[in-house]
N, C-alpha and C positions, 0 to 999 in steps of 0.2 A: 248882465252887467255891461255897461257901455264905457269904453275908453275913447277919448278923442285926442288926436295928436295933430299939431299944426307946426311945421318946422321946415327948415332948409335941409336938403340932403345933397351931398356932393360925392361923386363916385370916382374912383381911380382904379386902373388895372396895373398891378405891380407884381414883382416876383419875390421869391424868398429872400434874396439879398437885400432888397429895399426894405422888406419887413424887418430884417435883422438890424438895419440902421435906425429904424423907428422905435424899436422895442425899448431902449433905455428911457426915452421920454414918455412913452405910453405907460410903462411900469411905474415911473415916478409920479405921473400926474393922474393916472386912472386906476380904478379898481375893476377886477373882473365882475361882470354882472351876475345876477342870480343863477341863470342857466349855465354859466361857465364855471361853476364851482369845481368841476373836474377837468377844466381846461378847454374842452370843446363840447359842442352838442349838435344834434341833428335837427334840421328844420325840414318838414314835409308840407308842401302846399299843393292844393288842387285849384287850378285856375279855371275860371269860367269865361266864356266869350260867346259871341253870336256865331251863327253858321257861316257868315261871311267875315268872321274874325275882326270885328270892329276895333277892339282894344289893340290887337296886333297891328292893324292898319294905321291906327293913330300914331304908333311908334314909327312904323315904316315911313309914313308920309311926313314925319317931323312936326306933327301938330303941337302947338304950344300947350293945349289942354289935353291931358290924357287921363283915362279912368280905367280901373280894373277892380275886379272882385275875386276873392279867393277864400278858401277854407284852409286854415293853417294849424298844425300842431307840432309839438316839440318832443324830440326823442320818440319813445313808444307810447306816449300818452295821447290817445285819440280825443280826449277832451280838449278841444282847441278853441279857435276863434274864427268867426266870419269877419273878414276885413274888406272894407270899401275904401279904395285909395284913389284920390284925385291929385294930379300933379299939374301945376302951372309953372312952366320952366323948371327952376330948381325947387320951388316951394311946394310942399306936400301937405295935404289935409287928409287925415285917415281916421275913419270911424272903425272901432273894433268891438265886436260883441262876443262875449263868452258863450260857448256852446258845449253841452255835453255830447258825448258820442251818440246818444239816443236822439238828441235834437237834430242832428245833421242828416238831411235827406240828400243823398248824393245824386239823385236823379232829377232834382228840380230845386227851385228856390222857395218852395212852399214854407220852409222853416221861417222865412222872413215875416210871415203873418204872425207867427208865434211870438216874435219879439217886437212886434208893433212897428215895423219899418215900412216906409213908403218908398219902394225902389222900383217904381214902374219903368224907369229908364233901363233897368236890367231884366225886364220881363222875358226877353228873348235870349237871355244868356243861358248857356248850358255848360256842363263840365267838359273840359277839353284835354287837359294834360296835368299829370303829376310831376312835380319838380322837387328834388331832394338835394340837400347840400350840407356841408359841415361848416359850422360857424364858431369863431371866437369873438367875444364882445366885451367891451369895457365901458364904464361910465366914469365921467370926470369926478374926481374926489370932492371938489368944492361945489360942483353943479351937476348933479346926476342926470339932468335932462340932456346933457351933452354926451353923445355916444360915438364910439368907434367900433365898427364891425369888420371882420375879415372872413370872407366866404371862399371855400374851395371845394373840390371834389363834387362838382355839380353833375347831377344825373337827372334823367327824365324818362317818362314812359307815357304812352297814350292812355287816356282814361278808359278803363274797362271795369268799372265798379271798384271794389276794394282790392282787386287783384293788381299787384304791382310787380313788374319785372323791369327794374331800372337798368339803363345803360348809360355809360359816360357821355357827357356832352362834349363837343369838339370846338365850340365857338371861342373858347379860351385855350391857350397853349397849356401843356401839362404843368408847367411851373408857374402859371399865372394865377393870381388871386384878385378878388374884388374887394377893395377897401372902401368903406363908406363912412363919411363923417356926417353926423346928424346933430343939428343944434337949433334951438329956438332964438338964439341971438349970437352974434359973432363976437367972441372974446379975442384978446390978444393971442392966446394960445392957439385958437382955431385958425386965426389969420396966418400965423406962422406955419402951421401944419399945411394949410392949403397952398401957401406960397411955395413951400418946400416940395410939394407933390404936384405942382401945377402941370409939368410936362407929361404926367401920367394920367391926367384927367380925361375921362371918357364917359359919354352918356350911354352906359352899358345897361342892358336889361336881361335878366335871366329868362324871363318869360319870352321875350322876343327871340333871344338866341336859341332857346330850346325848341320853340315852335317852328322856327326857320328850318331846323334840322328835321323835325318831325314831318313837316309838309314839303321838305326839299325845295324851299323857296330861296 
C-alpha cells in the first residue's frame, strides 16, 4: 500500500518551558494522533545513504533539494514503512510504502522490485544508521492533515544488522526538543503558532546530527 504526502514542514528547537506555554492551545485545538493514545510512542528508523554519504552532504552543503530513504517502524512492531522523502526548501514530498517484517531486506534495496518501484537513483544506497526517539503527536481537530510533533530522547547506533545498541545523541541539549509543524496549507492558527515560535526556528535534521556524531564530522 502506498501513501503520498506533500506538505510544508517547519521545525523548531525548544525546551520544556516553551512546551508548557504551548500546551493550552495544543490541547484545545488538537487531538492526540493514533499512535499517541498512551501519550508517547517510539519511532525507529534505518537510514540509507551512499558510501560517500550523498544525503548527508546535501544537508551539510545546504542544497535546496535534499533526498533521503529510510525504513521506519513504530514501537516494537517491525511491520513498518519504506519512506522516500524529498525536500525543496520547506516543502516536502514523501512516498511511503507499507512493508511486513518479512518484506524488509536490511542488506539491500531488493525489496523495491517487490513493490514495483523505480528507484534507480537510490541504487548505490546502503543501510548506515539506526535512529530512535520518543514522540508525541497531535492532529488539528478541524483539519487532521495539520500535525504537530514533539521529539525527544534521540538515540542512534551504527547499522550492524538487527543488532541495536543505542546511545544518546548529543547534538541537542538534554532539555531540548524538536517541535515540527506539518501542514498542506497555512491556516490562521498555523500562522500564529509559527510567528510565536519564530525565534526558535532551526533547520535541524536528526539524521544529520546523529551521523555527524557517528562519523565525528
